[in-house]
N, C-alpha and C positions, 0 to 999 in steps of 0.2 A: 504494500500500500504506500502510495506517495503522500506523506504527511503534509508537505507544503501545499500541494494542490488541494487536498482536502480542506486545509485551513483557509485557503483563499476562497474556495467554493462556499464554505459556510459564512465567511465574511460577506461575500457578494450576495448570498441569499438574505442575510440580515439587512443589507442595504436596499435590496429590492422590496422587501416586505418588513419594514421596521416594526409593524404592529404584531408580528409573529413572535409572541412572547412565550417562553417556556419557563414556568416556575419550578419545574421539577428539580432544577439545579440551583435554585435561589432560595435562601432562607429569608422569609419575610420579616423575621425578627432580628436579622443581623445588623441593621442600621436603625437605631432608635429614632433618628431624625425623620424617618419615613412613617413612624407611628404618630399620627397627628391627634389621636384621641383614644382613651381607654376608660372603661366603666363596667359596672355590674348592671346588666339590664335584664330584660325578660323576652321570651319568645311566646307569641300568642297565636293560637289557632283561630282562624276566622270561622271555620265551619262548626266546631264543637265547643268554642269558648274556653278551651283549656289553656293553661299558662305554665311555663317553666320559668322560674325566677332565679335571680342571683347568677345569671349567666355572664361570665367574663367575655367582654367584647372589645375589639380594637378596630381602628380605621387605619389602614395602610394607604399611603398616598405617595406616588412618585410620578412626576410630570412625564417622564419618559415611558414608563411601563403601564401606568394606570392606577386604579384604586381597588381596594379590596376591603370588604367588611369581614373581619375574622371573628367567628363565634366559637367559644369553647364550651361545649355541651357537657355538663356533668354526667358521668357514666351512671351514677346513682343519685338522681335528683332529690329523692326524699331524704337520704342521708346527708346530701350536700346542704339542703336548705335547713336542716336541723342545726348546722353549725352557726347559723345566723340568728336563730331564735334567742330572744332575751338580750341581745347585744345592743349597746348604745350606738348612736350615730358615730361617735368617735372611735369606738371599737370596730365597727363595720368599716370605717375609713381606713384604719390601720390594716385590717385583714385584706381589704381590697388592694391597697398599695403593695403589700407583701405578695399577694397572690399574682397580681399583674406583672410584677417584676420577676417572680419565679417562672411564670409562663414564658416571658420574653427571653430569659436566659436559660431555658430548658431544664431547670431544676424541678419544676412542676409541669406536668404535661400529659402525655398519653396514658399515664397510669390512672389519672383521675378524670380526664376529659377526652372527648372526640372533638378534634379541632378542625374546623373547616374555614376556607377562604372563599368568598364569593367575589371573584375577580372580574373587573371590567376595564377594558382598554380605554385610553383617553379618547374622547370624541371631539370633533371640531367645535361644537357648541360649548363644551364645558372646559376647554383648556384654560380659560381665564380663571375659573373657580372649580378646582377639581372635586369639591364637595357636592357640586350640582350633579344630579343624576337625571339623565334624559331617557325617555321611553319612546318606543320599545328599545330594549337594551339586551345585548348578548352577555350572558353571565357564564363564566367558566368556573366550575366548582372544583376545588382542590381539597384533599384530605391530608392532614399533617401526620407524618410519622417521624418524630424526632426533628431533624433539621430538613427533612425532605418533604416536598409538597407534591403529591401525586394527583393528577387530573382524573376525576371520576365522572364528570358529566359537563355538557355544554347545553345551555337552554336559553330561550328568549323569554323575557318577561315584559309585560305590557304596562304595568303600573305598580305603585307602591304596595298595594294589597297583595299582588302576586309575589313580590319580593319578600314580604313578611311571611307569607304562607310557605314559600320555598325554604326559608330558614327553619320554620317550625317542622316541616316535613323532614328536613335533614336531621333535626334533633330527634325525631321519632323514628328515623330510619325508614321512612315511607318512600323516599325517592331512590 
């Protein structure tokens, strides 16, 4: 195999299609500057009004590659939520900070969570503000295994409600 020719070919391919992003070899947590927000949130089912709470979430944003909402679904939601019962706001804030830091530097991860990234390439309309989401939108779904992100699905979503339902479906392993 001629390595220089292969290298040149891959470089040319990237120049021809700059939006052909492969996350499999990129750790979304490797550059903390690309994590623009983190919080404990909830996933809500539109159809049966069920809720999964205290879900660690992140927003990854890179002008070159796009944005991703990263959701860390507890493997045992009931046990997970019991850790937050009876805690003050200050205690919850400390738990949240420790938890999010631990997820980002891989000391807490796939042992406790199923971690997904819902990735969207930058669009022409939203380049000025990468937080703006346009619909319809193509979402590539990646599952995290340590520092690897493996693509599991690609889908088109038409609105915010579909995006929320997609997150809940991932949490419940319905997709």
